[in-house]
Every structure is written in structure tokens, then in C-alpha cells.
N, CA and C atoms of all chains as a GROMACS GRO file, in nm:
protein
  492
    1UNK      N    1   0.084  -0.121   0.000
    1UNK     CA    2   0.000   0.000   0.000
    1UNK      C    3   0.087   0.125   0.000
    2UNK      N    4   0.200   0.122  -0.070
    2UNK     CA    5   0.287   0.240  -0.064
    2UNK      C    6   0.234   0.355  -0.148
    3UNK      N    7   0.158   0.325  -0.254
    3UNK     CA    8   0.103   0.434  -0.335
    3UNK      C    9  -0.003   0.511  -0.258
    4UNK      N   10  -0.069   0.443  -0.161
    4UNK     CA   11  -0.165   0.516  -0.077
    4UNK      C   12  -0.095   0.618   0.012
    5UNK      N   13   0.026   0.583   0.058
    5UNK     CA   14   0.105   0.678   0.135
    5UNK      C   15   0.143   0.799   0.051
    6UNK      N   16   0.182   0.774  -0.075
    6UNK     CA   17   0.215   0.886  -0.165
    6UNK      C   18   0.094   0.976  -0.187
    7UNK      N   19  -0.023   0.913  -0.201
    7UNK     CA   20  -0.147   0.991  -0.223
    7UNK      C   21  -0.176   1.080  -0.103
    8UNK      N   22  -0.160   1.022   0.020
    8UNK     CA   23  -0.187   1.100   0.141
    8UNK      C   24  -0.087   1.214   0.156
    9UNK      N   25   0.042   1.187   0.123
    9UNK     CA   26   0.144   1.292   0.134
    9UNK      C   27   0.117   1.405   0.034
   10UNK      N   28   0.080   1.370  -0.089
   10UNK     CA   29   0.047   1.471  -0.188
   10UNK      C   30  -0.072   1.555  -0.147
   11UNK      N   31  -0.174   1.490  -0.090
   11UNK     CA   32  -0.292   1.565  -0.045
   11UNK      C   33  -0.257   1.658   0.071
   12UNK      N   34  -0.167   1.615   0.160
   12UNK     CA   35  -0.129   1.702   0.273
   12UNK      C   36  -0.051   1.823   0.222
   13UNK      N   37   0.036   1.804   0.120
   13UNK     CA   38   0.109   1.917   0.063
   13UNK      C   39   0.012   2.016  -0.002
   14UNK      N   40  -0.088   1.962  -0.073
   14UNK     CA   41  -0.190   2.048  -0.135
   14UNK      C   42  -0.270   2.124  -0.029
   15UNK      N   43  -0.296   2.056   0.085
   15UNK     CA   44  -0.369   2.118   0.197
   15UNK      C   45  -0.292   2.236   0.254
   16UNK      N   46  -0.160   2.218   0.271
   16UNK     CA   47  -0.078   2.326   0.327
   16UNK      C   48  -0.072   2.444   0.231
   17UNK      N   49  -0.057   2.414   0.099
   17UNK     CA   50  -0.053   2.522   0.000
   17UNK      C   51  -0.183   2.602   0.000
   18UNK      N   52  -0.297   2.531   0.006
   18UNK     CA   53  -0.426   2.600   0.004
   18UNK      C   54  -0.447   2.681   0.131
   19UNK      N   55  -0.399   2.631   0.246
   19UNK     CA   56  -0.416   2.704   0.372
   19UNK      C   57  -0.332   2.831   0.373
   20UNK      N   58  -0.208   2.823   0.320
   20UNK     CA   59  -0.122   2.943   0.314
   20UNK      C   60  -0.182   3.044   0.216
   21UNK      N   61  -0.238   2.994   0.104
   21UNK     CA   62  -0.306   3.083   0.010
   21UNK      C   63  -0.424   3.153   0.077
   22UNK      N   64  -0.498   3.080   0.162
   22UNK     CA   65  -0.617   3.138   0.223
   22UNK      C   66  -0.582   3.246   0.325
   23UNK      N   67  -0.472   3.230   0.398
   23UNK     CA   68  -0.446   3.328   0.504
   23UNK      C   69  -0.360   3.443   0.459
   24UNK      N   70  -0.309   3.444   0.335
   24UNK     CA   71  -0.224   3.555   0.292
   24UNK      C   72  -0.291   3.647   0.192
   25UNK      N   73  -0.421   3.630   0.166
   25UNK     CA   74  -0.487   3.713   0.066
   25UNK      C   75  -0.542   3.841   0.127
   26UNK      N   76  -0.534   3.951   0.052
   26UNK     CA   77  -0.597   4.076   0.095
   26UNK      C   78  -0.740   4.085   0.045
   27UNK      N   79  -0.767   4.022  -0.071
   27UNK     CA   80  -0.904   4.015  -0.124
   27UNK      C   81  -0.976   3.901  -0.050
   28UNK      N   82  -1.084   3.936   0.022
   28UNK     CA   83  -1.142   3.837   0.112
   28UNK      C   84  -1.221   3.729   0.040
   29UNK      N   85  -1.268   3.759  -0.084
   29UNK     CA   86  -1.334   3.654  -0.162
   29UNK      C   87  -1.235   3.542  -0.195
   30UNK      N   88  -1.110   3.583  -0.228
   30UNK     CA   89  -1.008   3.481  -0.257
   30UNK      C   90  -0.976   3.400  -0.132
   31UNK      N   91  -0.984   3.464  -0.015
   31UNK     CA   92  -0.961   3.390   0.109
   31UNK      C   93  -1.072   3.288   0.134
   32UNK      N   94  -1.196   3.326   0.099
   32UNK     CA   95  -1.306   3.230   0.113
   32UNK      C   96  -1.289   3.112   0.018
   33UNK      N   97  -1.241   3.141  -0.106
   33UNK     CA   98  -1.217   3.034  -0.202
   33UNK      C   99  -1.107   2.940  -0.151
   34UNK      N  100  -1.003   2.998  -0.090
   34UNK     CA  101  -0.897   2.916  -0.033
   34UNK      C  102  -0.945   2.829   0.081
   35UNK      N  103  -1.032   2.885   0.167
   35UNK     CA  104  -1.086   2.806   0.278
   35UNK      C  105  -1.174   2.692   0.226
   36UNK      N  106  -1.247   2.718   0.118
   36UNK     CA  107  -1.330   2.614   0.058
   36UNK      C  108  -1.244   2.503  -0.001
   37UNK      N  109  -1.129   2.542  -0.063
   37UNK     CA  110  -1.039   2.441  -0.119
   37UNK      C  111  -0.976   2.357  -0.008
   38UNK      N  112  -0.945   2.421   0.106
   38UNK     CA  113  -0.895   2.346   0.222
   38UNK      C  114  -0.997   2.242   0.266
   39UNK      N  115  -1.126   2.281   0.268
   39UNK     CA  116  -1.230   2.189   0.308
   39UNK      C  117  -1.244   2.072   0.212
   40UNK      N  118  -1.229   2.101   0.080
   40UNK     CA  119  -1.238   1.994  -0.021
   40UNK      C  120  -1.127   1.891   0.000
   41UNK      N  121  -1.002   1.941   0.015
   41UNK     CA  122  -0.889   1.849   0.028
   41UNK      C  123  -0.897   1.771   0.159
   42UNK      N  124  -0.943   1.838   0.265
   42UNK     CA  125  -0.956   1.771   0.395
   42UNK      C  126  -1.063   1.662   0.390
   43UNK      N  127  -1.168   1.686   0.312
   43UNK     CA  128  -1.273   1.586   0.297
   43UNK      C  129  -1.221   1.461   0.227
   44UNK      N  130  -1.139   1.482   0.122
   44UNK     CA  131  -1.079   1.364   0.054
   44UNK      C  132  -0.990   1.288   0.150
   45UNK      N  133  -0.917   1.362   0.234
   45UNK     CA  134  -0.824   1.300   0.329
   45UNK      C  135  -0.898   1.216   0.433
   46UNK      N  136  -1.010   1.270   0.486
   46UNK     CA  137  -1.091   1.193   0.580
   46UNK      C  138  -1.147   1.068   0.514
   47UNK      N  139  -1.182   1.082   0.386
   47UNK     CA  140  -1.241   0.969   0.313
   47UNK      C  141  -1.138   0.858   0.295
   48UNK      N  142  -1.014   0.896   0.262
   48UNK     CA  143  -0.910   0.795   0.241
   48UNK      C  144  -0.876   0.726   0.373
   49UNK      N  145  -0.882   0.801   0.485
   49UNK     CA  146  -0.853   0.743   0.616
   49UNK      C  147  -0.972   0.667   0.675
   50UNK      N  148  -1.064   0.620   0.589
   50UNK     CA  149  -1.174   0.531   0.626
   50UNK      C  150  -1.272   0.592   0.726
   51UNK      N  151  -1.298   0.723   0.712
   51UNK     CA  152  -1.398   0.786   0.798
   51UNK      C  153  -1.500   0.858   0.711
   52UNK      N  154  -1.592   0.787   0.647
   52UNK     CA  155  -1.681   0.854   0.552
   52UNK      C  156  -1.785   0.944   0.618
   53UNK      N  157  -1.820   0.918   0.745
   53UNK     CA  158  -1.919   1.005   0.810
   53UNK      C  159  -1.859   1.141   0.842
   54UNK      N  160  -1.732   1.141   0.885
   54UNK     CA  161  -1.664   1.268   0.909
   54UNK      C  162  -1.646   1.345   0.778
   55UNK      N  163  -1.617   1.272   0.668
   55UNK     CA  164  -1.603   1.336   0.538
   55UNK      C  165  -1.734   1.398   0.492
   56UNK      N  166  -1.845   1.328   0.522
   56UNK     CA  167  -1.978   1.380   0.486
   56UNK      C  168  -2.008   1.509   0.560
   57UNK      N  169  -1.979   1.512   0.691
   57UNK     CA  170  -2.004   1.633   0.770
   57UNK      C  171  -1.913   1.747   0.726
   58UNK      N  172  -1.788   1.715   0.697
   58UNK     CA  173  -1.693   1.818   0.653
   58UNK      C  174  -1.735   1.878   0.519
   59UNK      N  175  -1.785   1.794   0.428
   59UNK     CA  176  -1.832   1.844   0.300
   59UNK      C  177  -1.955   1.934   0.318
   60UNK      N  178  -2.048   1.892   0.406
   60UNK     CA  179  -2.170   1.970   0.425
   60UNK      C  180  -2.140   2.104   0.491
   61UNK      N  181  -2.057   2.103   0.596
   61UNK     CA  182  -2.029   2.226   0.669
   61UNK      C  183  -1.933   2.315   0.591
   62UNK      N  184  -1.821   2.255   0.545
   62UNK     CA  185  -1.714   2.337   0.490
   62UNK      C  186  -1.744   2.396   0.354
   63UNK      N  187  -1.802   2.315   0.265
   63UNK     CA  188  -1.820   2.365   0.129
   63UNK      C  189  -1.942   2.456   0.120
   64UNK      N  190  -2.055   2.416   0.181
   64UNK     CA  191  -2.178   2.493   0.161
   64UNK      C  192  -2.197   2.600   0.268
   65UNK      N  193  -2.203   2.559   0.395
   65UNK     CA  194  -2.251   2.651   0.500
   65UNK      C  195  -2.151   2.763   0.529
   66UNK      N  196  -2.021   2.728   0.541
   66UNK     CA  197  -1.919   2.827   0.571
   66UNK      C  198  -1.906   2.928   0.456
   67UNK      N  199  -1.909   2.877   0.332
   67UNK     CA  200  -1.898   2.966   0.217
   67UNK      C  201  -2.013   3.065   0.211
   68UNK      N  202  -2.135   3.017   0.234
   68UNK     CA  203  -2.252   3.105   0.226
   68UNK      C  204  -2.246   3.211   0.335
   69UNK      N  205  -2.212   3.171   0.457
   69UNK     CA  206  -2.210   3.268   0.568
   69UNK      C  207  -2.101   3.373   0.547
   70UNK      N  208  -1.983   3.330   0.501
   70UNK     CA  209  -1.875   3.426   0.479
   70UNK      C  210  -1.906   3.520   0.364
   71UNK      N  211  -1.969   3.470   0.257
   71UNK     CA  212  -2.000   3.557   0.144
   71UNK      C  213  -2.106   3.660   0.183
   72UNK      N  214  -2.204   3.620   0.264
   72UNK     CA  215  -2.304   3.716   0.311
   72UNK      C  216  -2.239   3.822   0.400
   73UNK      N  217  -2.144   3.779   0.483
   73UNK     CA  218  -2.073   3.875   0.568
   73UNK      C  219  -1.990   3.973   0.486
   74UNK      N  220  -1.921   3.924   0.383
   74UNK     CA  221  -1.842   4.014   0.297
   74UNK      C  222  -1.933   4.110   0.221
   75UNK      N  223  -2.050   4.063   0.183
   75UNK     CA  224  -2.145   4.150   0.113
   75UNK      C  225  -2.191   4.264   0.204
   76UNK      N  226  -2.208   4.234   0.334
   76UNK     CA  227  -2.256   4.338   0.425
   76UNK      C  228  -2.143   4.429   0.474
   77UNK      N  229  -2.018   4.386   0.463
   77UNK     CA  230  -1.906   4.472   0.504
   77UNK      C  231  -1.822   4.508   0.382
   78UNK      N  232  -1.688   4.508   0.395
   78UNK     CA  233  -1.602   4.544   0.283
   78UNK      C  234  -1.536   4.421   0.222
   79UNK      N  235  -1.502   4.433   0.090
   79UNK     CA  236  -1.440   4.320   0.024
   79UNK      C  237  -1.289   4.318   0.044
   80UNK      N  238  -1.225   4.435   0.042
   80UNK     CA  239  -1.079   4.438   0.049
   80UNK      C  240  -1.033   4.476   0.189
   81UNK      N  241  -0.929   4.406   0.234
   81UNK     CA  242  -0.873   4.432   0.366
   81UNK      C  243  -0.763   4.536   0.353
   82UNK      N  244  -0.758   4.632   0.450
   82UNK     CA  245  -0.651   4.733   0.438
   82UNK      C  246  -0.518   4.673   0.480
   83UNK      N  247  -0.536  -0.159  -1.278
   83UNK     CA  248  -0.605  -0.065  -1.369
   83UNK      C  249  -0.667   0.049  -1.291
   84UNK      N  250  -0.714   0.017  -1.169
   84UNK     CA  251  -0.773   0.124  -1.087
   84UNK      C  252  -0.667   0.226  -1.048
   85UNK      N  253  -0.542   0.180  -1.032
   85UNK     CA  254  -0.433   0.271  -0.997
   85UNK      C  255  -0.409   0.370  -1.110
   86UNK      N  256  -0.422   0.322  -1.233
   86UNK     CA  257  -0.407   0.413  -1.348
   86UNK      C  258  -0.514   0.522  -1.346
   87UNK      N  259  -0.640   0.481  -1.314
   87UNK     CA  260  -0.747   0.582  -1.305
   87UNK      C  261  -0.720   0.682  -1.193
   88UNK      N  262  -0.670   0.629  -1.079
   88UNK     CA  263  -0.641   0.720  -0.966
   88UNK      C  264  -0.529   0.817  -1.001
   89UNK      N  265  -0.430   0.771  -1.078
   89UNK     CA  266  -0.320   0.861  -1.118
   89UNK      C  267  -0.374   0.970  -1.210
   90UNK      N  268  -0.464   0.933  -1.303
   90UNK     CA  269  -0.521   1.035  -1.393
   90UNK      C  270  -0.601   1.137  -1.314
   91UNK      N  271  -0.678   1.093  -1.212
   91UNK     CA  272  -0.758   1.186  -1.133
   91UNK      C  273  -0.668   1.275  -1.048
   92UNK      N  274  -0.556   1.220  -0.998
   92UNK     CA  275  -0.462   1.302  -0.921
   92UNK      C  276  -0.399   1.408  -1.009
   93UNK      N  277  -0.371   1.372  -1.135
   93UNK     CA  278  -0.315   1.469  -1.231
   93UNK      C  279  -0.415   1.581  -1.257
   94UNK      N  280  -0.543   1.545  -1.272
   94UNK     CA  281  -0.647   1.646  -1.294
   94UNK      C  282  -0.661   1.739  -1.174
   95UNK      N  283  -0.649   1.682  -1.052
   95UNK     CA  284  -0.656   1.765  -0.931
   95UNK      C  285  -0.537   1.862  -0.927
   96UNK      N  286  -0.418   1.814  -0.968
   96UNK     CA  287  -0.300   1.902  -0.967
   96UNK      C  288  -0.317   2.016  -1.066
   97UNK      N  289  -0.371   1.989  -1.186
   97UNK     CA  290  -0.388   2.097  -1.284
   97UNK      C  291  -0.493   2.197  -1.239
   98UNK      N  292  -0.603   2.148  -1.180
   98UNK     CA  293  -0.707   2.240  -1.132
   98UNK      C  294  -0.655   2.326  -1.018
   99UNK      N  295  -0.574   2.266  -0.929
   99UNK     CA  296  -0.517   2.344  -0.818
   99UNK      C  297  -0.417   2.446  -0.869
  100UNK      N  298  -0.342   2.413  -0.976
  100UNK     CA  299  -0.247   2.510  -1.031
  100UNK      C  300  -0.320   2.628  -1.093
  101UNK      N  301  -0.433   2.601  -1.159
  101UNK     CA  302  -0.512   2.712  -1.215
  101UNK      C  303  -0.568   2.800  -1.103
  102UNK      N  304  -0.612   2.736  -0.995
  102UNK     CA  305  -0.664   2.814  -0.883
  102UNK      C  306  -0.557   2.896  -0.815
  103UNK      N  307  -0.433   2.844  -0.814
  103UNK     CA  308  -0.324   2.916  -0.747
  103UNK      C  309  -0.272   3.030  -0.834
  104UNK      N  310  -0.270   3.012  -0.967
  104UNK     CA  311  -0.209   3.112  -1.055
  104UNK      C  312  -0.308   3.207  -1.119
  105UNK      N  313  -0.440   3.177  -1.107
  105UNK     CA  314  -0.539   3.251  -1.185
  105UNK      C  315  -0.536   3.399  -1.159
  106UNK      N  316  -0.539   3.483  -1.263
  106UNK     CA  317  -0.526   3.627  -1.240
  106UNK      C  318  -0.646   3.688  -1.169
  107UNK      N  319  -0.766   3.651  -1.207
  107UNK     CA  320  -0.885   3.713  -1.150
  107UNK      C  321  -0.955   3.617  -1.055
  108UNK      N  322  -1.056   3.670  -0.984
  108UNK     CA  323  -1.130   3.587  -0.890
  108UNK      C  324  -1.220   3.487  -0.962
  109UNK      N  325  -1.266   3.524  -1.083
  109UNK     CA  326  -1.356   3.433  -1.156
  109UNK      C  327  -1.284   3.306  -1.198
  110UNK      N  328  -1.155   3.320  -1.238
  110UNK     CA  329  -1.076   3.202  -1.273
  110UNK      C  330  -1.066   3.107  -1.156
  111UNK      N  331  -1.048   3.165  -1.036
  111UNK     CA  332  -1.030   3.080  -0.919
  111UNK      C  333  -1.160   3.014  -0.879
  112UNK      N  334  -1.274   3.082  -0.900
  112UNK     CA  335  -1.403   3.019  -0.869
  112UNK      C  336  -1.429   2.902  -0.963
  113UNK      N  337  -1.398   2.920  -1.092
  113UNK     CA  338  -1.417   2.810  -1.187
  113UNK      C  339  -1.323   2.695  -1.156
  114UNK      N  340  -1.200   2.729  -1.111
  114UNK     CA  341  -1.104   2.623  -1.073
  114UNK      C  342  -1.155   2.546  -0.952
  115UNK      N  343  -1.216   2.617  -0.855
  115UNK     CA  344  -1.273   2.549  -0.738
  115UNK      C  345  -1.389   2.458  -0.778
  116UNK      N  346  -1.471   2.506  -0.874
  116UNK     CA  347  -1.584   2.425  -0.921
  116UNK      C  348  -1.535   2.297  -0.987
  117UNK      N  349  -1.433   2.311  -1.074
  117UNK     CA  350  -1.380   2.191  -1.141
  117UNK      C  351  -1.313   2.099  -1.040
  118UNK      N  352  -1.251   2.158  -0.936
  118UNK     CA  353  -1.187   2.077  -0.831
  118UNK      C  354  -1.290   1.992  -0.757
  119UNK      N  355  -1.404   2.052  -0.725
  119UNK     CA  356  -1.507   1.974  -0.654
  119UNK      C  357  -1.568   1.866  -0.744
  120UNK      N  358  -1.581   1.897  -0.875
  120UNK     CA  359  -1.637   1.796  -0.966
  120UNK      C  360  -1.543   1.677  -0.981
  121UNK      N  361  -1.412   1.708  -0.996
  121UNK     CA  362  -1.312   1.601  -1.006
  121UNK      C  363  -1.310   1.520  -0.877
  122UNK      N  364  -1.327   1.589  -0.763
  122UNK     CA  365  -1.328   1.521  -0.634
  122UNK      C  366  -1.446   1.425  -0.623
  123UNK      N  367  -1.562   1.466  -0.676
  123UNK     CA  368  -1.679   1.376  -0.673
  123UNK      C  369  -1.651   1.247  -0.750
  124UNK      N  370  -1.592   1.263  -0.870
  124UNK     CA  371  -1.558   1.144  -0.949
  124UNK      C  372  -1.455   1.059  -0.877
  125UNK      N  373  -1.358   1.123  -0.812
  125UNK     CA  374  -1.256   1.049  -0.741
  125UNK      C  375  -1.309   0.974  -0.621
  126UNK      N  376  -1.410   1.031  -0.554
  126UNK     CA  377  -1.468   0.961  -0.439
  126UNK      C  378  -1.545   0.837  -0.483
  127UNK      N  379  -1.614   0.846  -0.597
  127UNK     CA  380  -1.683   0.728  -0.650
  127UNK      C  381  -1.581   0.619  -0.684
  128UNK      N  382  -1.469   0.661  -0.744
  128UNK     CA  383  -1.366   0.564  -0.782
  128UNK      C  384  -1.302   0.500  -0.659
  129UNK      N  385  -1.282   0.580  -0.553
  129UNK     CA  386  -1.225   0.523  -0.430
  129UNK      C  387  -1.323   0.428  -0.363
  130UNK      N  388  -1.453   0.458  -0.372
  130UNK     CA  389  -1.554   0.366  -0.317
  130UNK      C  390  -1.551   0.233  -0.392
  131UNK      N  391  -1.530   0.240  -0.524
  131UNK     CA  392  -1.515   0.117  -0.601
  131UNK      C  393  -1.389   0.042  -0.562
  132UNK      N  394  -1.283   0.119  -0.531
  132UNK     CA  395  -1.156   0.056  -0.498
  132UNK      C  396  -1.160  -0.012  -0.361
  133UNK      N  397  -1.226   0.054  -0.262
  133UNK     CA  398  -1.234  -0.003  -0.129
  133UNK      C  399  -1.339  -0.114  -0.118
  134UNK      N  400  -1.420  -0.134  -0.223
  134UNK     CA  401  -1.529  -0.233  -0.224
  134UNK      C  402  -1.632  -0.207  -0.114
  135UNK      N  403  -1.656  -0.079  -0.080
  135UNK     CA  404  -1.761  -0.045   0.017
  135UNK      C  405  -1.858   0.047  -0.057
  136UNK      N  406  -1.972  -0.009  -0.097
  136UNK     CA  407  -2.058   0.070  -0.184
  136UNK      C  408  -2.144   0.169  -0.107
  137UNK      N  409  -2.140   0.164   0.028
  137UNK     CA  410  -2.211   0.265   0.106
  137UNK      C  411  -2.138   0.398   0.099
  138UNK      N  412  -2.009   0.397   0.058
  138UNK     CA  413  -1.932   0.521   0.049
  138UNK      C  414  -1.978   0.612  -0.064
  139UNK      N  415  -2.058   0.559  -0.156
  139UNK     CA  416  -2.102   0.639  -0.270
  139UNK      C  417  -2.194   0.752  -0.223
  140UNK      N  418  -2.261   0.732  -0.107
  140UNK     CA  419  -2.350   0.834  -0.053
  140UNK      C  420  -2.276   0.964  -0.023
  141UNK      N  421  -2.150   0.953   0.019
  141UNK     CA  422  -2.071   1.072   0.048
  141UNK      C  423  -2.057   1.159  -0.077
  142UNK      N  424  -2.026   1.095  -0.190
  142UNK     CA  425  -2.008   1.173  -0.312
  142UNK      C  426  -2.140   1.229  -0.362
  143UNK      N  427  -2.251   1.160  -0.329
  143UNK     CA  428  -2.384   1.211  -0.367
  143UNK      C  429  -2.413   1.344  -0.297
  144UNK      N  430  -2.395   1.345  -0.164
  144UNK     CA  431  -2.415   1.468  -0.086
  144UNK      C  432  -2.317   1.575  -0.130
  145UNK      N  433  -2.195   1.533  -0.162
  145UNK     CA  434  -2.090   1.625  -0.202
  145UNK      C  435  -2.124   1.700  -0.330
  146UNK      N  436  -2.179   1.627  -0.428
  146UNK     CA  437  -2.216   1.689  -0.554
  146UNK      C  438  -2.322   1.796  -0.538
  147UNK      N  439  -2.422   1.769  -0.454
  147UNK     CA  440  -2.530   1.866  -0.433
  147UNK      C  441  -2.477   1.991  -0.362
  148UNK      N  442  -2.400   1.970  -0.254
  148UNK     CA  443  -2.361   2.084  -0.170
  148UNK      C  444  -2.252   2.168  -0.232
  149UNK      N  445  -2.161   2.109  -0.310
  149UNK     CA  446  -2.058   2.191  -0.374
  149UNK      C  447  -2.121   2.281  -0.479
  150UNK      N  448  -2.229   2.234  -0.542
  150UNK     CA  449  -2.303   2.318  -0.636
  150UNK      C  450  -2.359   2.442  -0.566
  151UNK      N  451  -2.412   2.424  -0.444
  151UNK     CA  452  -2.468   2.537  -0.370
  151UNK      C  453  -2.360   2.640  -0.335
  152UNK      N  454  -2.242   2.591  -0.292
  152UNK     CA  455  -2.135   2.683  -0.255
  152UNK      C  456  -2.085   2.765  -0.371
  153UNK      N  457  -2.061   2.700  -0.485
  153UNK     CA  458  -2.011   2.772  -0.602
  153UNK      C  459  -2.118   2.867  -0.656
  154UNK      N  460  -2.245   2.827  -0.644
  154UNK     CA  461  -2.355   2.914  -0.688
  154UNK      C  462  -2.359   3.042  -0.606
  155UNK      N  463  -2.334   3.032  -0.474
  155UNK     CA  464  -2.330   3.152  -0.390
  155UNK      C  465  -2.217   3.246  -0.431
  156UNK      N  466  -2.098   3.189  -0.455
  156UNK     CA  467  -1.985   3.272  -0.497
  156UNK      C  468  -2.011   3.338  -0.632
  157UNK      N  469  -2.071   3.267  -0.725
  157UNK     CA  470  -2.100   3.323  -0.856
  157UNK      C  471  -2.205   3.434  -0.847
  158UNK      N  472  -2.302   3.415  -0.757
  158UNK     CA  473  -2.405   3.517  -0.738
  158UNK      C  474  -2.346   3.644  -0.677
  159UNK      N  475  -2.247   3.627  -0.589
  159UNK     CA  476  -2.180   3.745  -0.534
  159UNK      C  477  -2.100   3.817  -0.641
  160UNK      N  478  -2.030   3.744  -0.730
  160UNK     CA  479  -1.950   3.808  -0.834
  160UNK      C  480  -2.039   3.881  -0.932
  161UNK      N  481  -2.162   3.833  -0.950
  161UNK     CA  482  -2.254   3.898  -1.042
  161UNK      C  483  -2.302   4.030  -0.985
  162UNK      N  484  -2.306   4.043  -0.853
  162UNK     CA  485  -2.352   4.166  -0.791
  162UNK      C  486  -2.484   4.152  -0.721
  163UNK      N  487  -2.543   4.034  -0.725
  163UNK     CA  488  -2.673   4.012  -0.663
  163UNK      C  489  -2.661   3.978  -0.516
  164UNK      N  490  -2.722   3.868  -0.476
  164UNK     CA  491  -2.725   3.818  -0.338
  164UNK      C  492  -2.804   3.908  -0.245
   0.00000   0.00000   0.00000
């Protein structure tokens, strides 16, 4: 099962890249997109580690609910951070 | 043969993530996130086939519906509505 280890390592590298992208953006919409990408990669990771119920909850909360709440908040405040 | 399919899907995830990381505008990154979630749905079905646990397909079913809602919210914000 060594290729599964390579898959998990590649996904963790992608997770770190997406997280750094999310926290270094001045445009807050891009930060929301980065947080959503983190949620997508984390969901695949939970799925590979044989926890499909956690992956289901992560997909429901991270992709849909968090994105909608953050976009509504950005709409009511400012888009660009000083 | 399943490993070959998994390698192709990993390649597709890498290209979509590169577009999301390099994309000049926010719309490019939203489309990259949408394609990333679609590729992820296909990959989860393939992993369910690989693990021989057909109850795992439900995760990708919920995932397809909810990722559509998240990307729809972001697109509606870019249009100026919401």
C-alpha cells in the first residue's frame, strides 16, 4: 500500500498550500475560495482514512454553510482588507 | 487498472489546483474550485469502487449537491446580486 502513502502525502502538501493561500490574501473573496479548497482536500483526506461520516459532515459544513455565511458577511461589510 | 485511473484523477486535481493558485482574476479561481469539486466527486466514487464499500457512494452524492450550492453563492456574489 505504498502508493496510498504517496497519495496521502500529496494531499497534505496540497492542503498546506491551500491554507497558506487562504491566510495571505488581501481580497477576502479569494480567502473564502482558499478556505473552501482546504475543506475539499480535507474531505478527501478523511475519506481515504476510512472515515466517511466525518467526510460527509466536513463536506456539508465546509463547502456549503461556511462559504454562504462568509459571502453574506463580505457582502454586508467590505471586500478588500486594508 | 484502478491505480491508473487514480493517477489520472490526481493529475487532474494538480492541474485544477495550479489554475486556482495562478489565476489572475477571482472568476478564474471560482471556476477552478468548481472543477476541483467535480473532479473530487468522481474520485470519491472511484475510491468507493476501490475499497469495495458501496455505502461510500452516498458521500459523493451529498458532495455533488452541496458543492453546487457553494459555487452558486460565490457566482451570485460576483454577479452583484445576493
